[in-house]
C-alpha angles and dihedrals in degrees: 000000000000124000114267118256107249116244120206111273095240131117086265092055093070104054139142088262092052091047095053093050093080134017089227089060091050090055097041092049090053096246088301099316090109090059090074108127089216122056100337092186090056091046090052091050091049088050088051091052094048094043091048091055091048098043092046087072086073107020125078120212089261091051089049091052090054093046091050094046095048090040091055093050094045088041092060088060096039096046094046093046094047095045090051090049088054090050095245136104094229110007113202094229088061100096105154087103090059090047095052093044094049093045087055091051092049092047091053098044095045127146084048124141125235094270093053091047090050090050089050090049093051094045093048093049090048093051094042097046096035093051091209125176115335091359090066092042091055092045092053100038110030113067138189127032092321091056092047090055097038100061091053092048089052089049087052091051091051090047091052091046093052091045091051093047091047092052091047092050091047090052090054093055 
């Protein structure tokens, strides 16, 4: 396989045409959700939420665990390849990392109601966008496809920790 030809890292670089050139791009760009001109990470997370609800009609928790595990491994390759093709280390239209991380959150908080899922969404976006604590460390220090995936998985872990602590505190009241 030859190295991808870099495309300028502009809003025009990540396009529908670019996405359809390679199945790795389709995956990394979240089936087009990462092409949102406004907040592509949030658009990818919203796609994750909607697709989780839809796919849960057919997938059991065990099936979800397999999808998320395989998706994370393939995502390391897809996200790294696509970001390099866009000429960046972690291109903002690459949202498969958000999708995998939010699917993991939803799997672990289910059966959660709409309000809890919304709280998880808001917390995840805050940790992911804010790059606080270990999320920022991973974003700055771990490179390539693994780094792209890792900071979102850490944001997911912080989200789950805050959700668990919030539930425990609520139970004490």
